[in-house]
VOGU-3710 file (C-alpha; in Angstrom, 3 decimals, decimal comma):
1> mskvllqvsd> 0,000/0,000/0,000  1,255/3,479/-0,867  1,934/6,074/1,784  2,425/9,835/1,788  6,097/10,620/1,217  6,012/14,402/0,760  3,400/16,651/2,362  3,071/20,394/1,784  0,634/22,323/3,989  -0,429/25,992/3,788
11> ltmrfgglla> 2,703/27,003/1,884  3,081/30,753/1,423  5,989/32,650/-0,126  6,350/36,420/-0,206  8,987/38,478/-1,957  8,604/41,883/-0,341  5,093/43,002/-1,222  4,596/40,257/-3,836  2,641/37,189/-2,743  4,056/34,564/-5,117
21> vdgvqfdvhd> 2,536/31,463/-3,498  -0,569/31,522/-1,327  -1,844/28,596/0,741  -0,588/25,737/-1,427  -1,367/22,243/-0,164  -0,621/18,873/-1,737  0,985/15,520/-1,019  2,978/13,025/-3,054  2,734/9,294/-2,423  5,768/7,066/-2,513
31> devfaiigpn> 4,662/5,250/-5,695  3,314/8,034/-7,897  4,143/10,710/-10,427  2,595/13,991/-9,290  2,637/16,950/-11,679  2,210/20,667/-11,051  1,028/22,654/-14,060  -0,255/26,138/-14,744  0,291/29,196/-16,941  3,550/31,151/-16,771
41> gagkttvfnc> 3,772/33,045/-13,494  1,431/30,660/-11,676  3,994/29,997/-8,919  5,071/26,485/-9,886  8,817/27,089/-9,744  8,492/28,989/-6,468  6,798/25,949/-4,941  9,601/23,762/-6,297  12,254/26,045/-4,831  10,561/25,992/-1,429
51> vggfykpttg> 10,266/22,200/-1,412  13,851/21,718/-2,626  15,394/24,032/-0,036  16,383/26,884/-2,340  13,841/29,233/-0,730  12,820/29,403/2,888  9,006/29,619/2,882  7,382/32,616/4,513  4,902/30,272/6,205  3,832/26,667/5,890
61> vitmdgkpih> 5,008/23,159/6,670  6,828/20,745/4,352  7,550/17,211/5,540  9,441/14,347/3,953  8,307/10,993/5,332  6,930/12,874/8,355  10,124/14,855/9,029  9,925/18,663/8,689  12,258/19,944/5,943  10,936/23,480/5,374
71> gmpshkvare> 13,746/25,968/5,873  16,462/23,333/5,430  19,181/24,251/2,893  19,134/22,255/-0,316  22,082/19,978/0,540  20,346/18,843/3,731  17,081/18,301/1,859  19,044/16,090/-0,567  20,266/13,987/2,357  16,628/13,285/3,185
81> glvrtfqnvr> 16,242/11,686/-0,239  14,765/14,574/-2,233  16,763/15,739/-5,273  15,942/17,845/-8,316  16,835/18,834/-11,844  16,515/22,371/-13,207  14,743/23,974/-16,136  18,179/25,044/-17,411  20,537/22,063/-17,233  23,100/22,554/-14,463
91> lfknltvlen> 25,959/20,147/-15,022  29,652/20,557/-14,256  30,234/21,272/-17,920  34,052/21,288/-17,753  34,108/17,855/-16,110  33,613/14,658/-18,037  30,328/12,779/-18,033  31,861/10,148/-15,746  33,277/12,754/-13,372  29,838/14,351/-13,032
101> llvaqhqhin> 28,492/11,044/-11,731  31,448/10,489/-9,404  31,126/13,948/-7,854  27,422/13,322/-7,222  28,288/10,355/-4,992  30,395/12,284/-2,510  27,962/11,600/0,335  28,320/7,846/-0,157  32,096/7,613/-0,637  34,645/7,168/2,161
111> tslasgllkt> 36,620/10,332/1,407  38,242/11,296/4,709  41,639/12,946/4,287  43,467/10,155/6,106  41,822/7,328/4,146  42,490/9,149/0,872  46,159/9,769/1,643  46,699/6,213/2,853  44,547/4,622/0,146  42,978/2,362/2,732
121> pafrrseeea> 41,050/-0,750/1,639  37,788/0,982/2,620  38,683/3,991/0,458  39,559/1,779/-2,523  36,302/-0,158/-2,150  34,363/3,110/-2,090  36,095/4,264/-5,266  35,359/0,965/-7,001  31,695/1,093/-5,955  31,400/4,678/-7,201
131> lanaakwldf> 32,862/3,726/-10,587  30,546/0,705/-10,839  27,501/2,828/-9,970  28,498/5,437/-12,537  28,931/2,763/-15,213  25,511/1,307/-14,364  23,784/4,653/-14,825  25,713/5,480/-17,988  24,477/2,186/-19,442  20,937/2,730/-18,193
141> mgireyanre> 20,770/6,191/-19,788  22,435/5,021/-23,009  25,333/7,468/-22,754  28,270/5,241/-21,790  30,075/5,968/-25,072  30,347/9,596/-23,936  31,840/8,794/-20,508  35,099/10,649/-21,154  33,588/13,568/-23,043  33,169/16,930/-21,329
151> agnlayghqr> 29,561/17,236/-20,228  29,212/20,649/-21,859  29,938/19,093/-25,261  27,068/16,602/-25,137  23,969/17,017/-27,263  21,221/18,704/-25,284  19,080/15,594/-24,964  22,045/13,660/-23,583  22,743/16,463/-21,099  19,185/16,042/-19,821
161> rleiarcmit> 19,691/12,323/-19,357  23,007/12,901/-17,577  21,360/15,373/-15,219  18,683/12,817/-14,319  21,359/10,128/-13,889  23,285/12,440/-11,569  20,164/12,752/-9,420  19,359/9,051/-9,455  22,877/7,983/-8,493  22,321/9,653/-5,109
171> rprllmldep> 19,595/7,036/-4,377  16,668/9,450/-3,944  13,195/8,605/-2,698  11,657/11,605/-4,488  12,909/12,975/-7,804  11,858/16,522/-8,698  11,927/17,298/-12,418  11,690/20,954/-13,448  10,464/21,101/-17,062  12,525/18,100/-18,199
181> aaglnpqekr> 11,018/18,184/-21,711  12,149/21,770/-22,396  14,317/21,869/-25,522  13,712/18,222/-26,465  12,474/17,072/-29,851  9,296/14,940/-30,161  11,146/11,595/-30,100  13,212/12,668/-27,081  9,987/13,639/-25,296  8,516/10,203/-25,945
191> dlqqlidqlr> 11,724/8,620/-24,654  11,563/10,850/-21,570  8,037/9,680/-20,781  9,195/6,079/-20,939  12,220/6,912/-18,793  10,147/8,531/-16,033  7,826/5,543/-15,919  10,778/3,150/-15,862  12,501/5,012/-13,022  9,341/4,890/-10,934
201> refdvavlli> 8,777/1,166/-11,547  12,338/-0,147/-11,323  13,832/2,087/-8,637  10,839/2,776/-6,378  11,238/6,528/-6,709  8,350/8,974/-6,580  8,387/11,857/-9,062  7,289/15,480/-8,611  7,086/17,142/-12,001  6,681/20,653/-13,401
211> ehdmslvmgv> 6,063/20,622/-17,125  4,411/22,682/-19,895  4,189/19,821/-22,390  0,641/18,591/-21,782  1,104/15,396/-23,774  3,921/14,350/-21,429  2,034/15,433/-18,302  -1,154/13,597/-19,235  0,736/10,510/-20,316  2,980/10,038/-17,281
221> sdrimvmehg> 1,159/11,554/-14,261  -1,002/9,771/-11,714  -2,306/13,064/-10,292  -2,024/16,683/-11,364  -2,330/19,937/-9,430  -3,165/23,036/-11,465  -2,042/26,453/-10,208  -3,025/29,980/-11,164  -1,851/33,243/-9,572  0,020/31,381/-6,836
231> rpittgvpde> -2,909/29,223/-5,739  -4,102/25,706/-6,576  -7,363/25,670/-8,501  -7,843/21,895/-8,769  -6,114/18,564/-8,160  -7,106/15,276/-9,744  -6,299/12,480/-12,163  -5,484/13,485/-15,769  -8,995/12,839/-17,150  -10,545/15,044/-14,456
241> vrtdprvika> -8,053/17,849/-14,951  -8,224/18,034/-18,750  -11,997/18,581/-18,680  -12,184/20,876/-15,641  -13,728/24,244/-16,660  -11,407/26,090/-14,258  -8,364/24,619/-15,984  -9,707/25,444/-19,430  -10,369/29,005/-18,295  -6,881/29,366/-16,776
251> ylged> -5,186/28,275/-19,993  -7,543/29,581/-22,667  -9,458/32,392/-20,979  -13,163/32,963/-21,495  -15,435/35,188/-23,560
//
């Protein structure tokens, strides 16, 4: 049986006199893909930044598996098993593809100064495990042939896959994807939909998604929350959301 993994209650975010997010509430179960959609300026990214630890909410409570995480910095949120991608890919572009995946594992590698200098057996085992994990994810994402190429020189679609691999190699419980289809061609979008579903099924990771591509959202999401002007206007399964008059009005307007 599924359980609530992430819970957001009465989330509010102010920037001076601007109320960017007002009373947002939702939860994400440990076996689902939950999407947040809405017109530009609806507050989606602000919610993401609050959940991921990049903003400290003005008010509200955010819990991960029952533990409060609101106000935690992003690196501590990541230690709780919640990691994210960005709308604009943020890789270490001067490092190789392989090095990007090794750096991402720093929390799981025995890297004390003494063990590194002495090359202890525990340190060598950690290095070997990190290399094996990196190779596994390079194979899974279909980018192993680019392992020694600088990340900044990859095709854009491959950069997206590397960014997701870099998140997944940290063994998250919740993966946050910020407009992962942005800049992808139609075939890459179809591949992305399959990838998200595969990650959820094979690695028991929940997914929180912001996306403008409605075909992807409707095809991959279990539930969808629609926002407008910083507030949720409806939450439901894809068939409910696509026919909701409030959603149609938010996107298309009315006479």
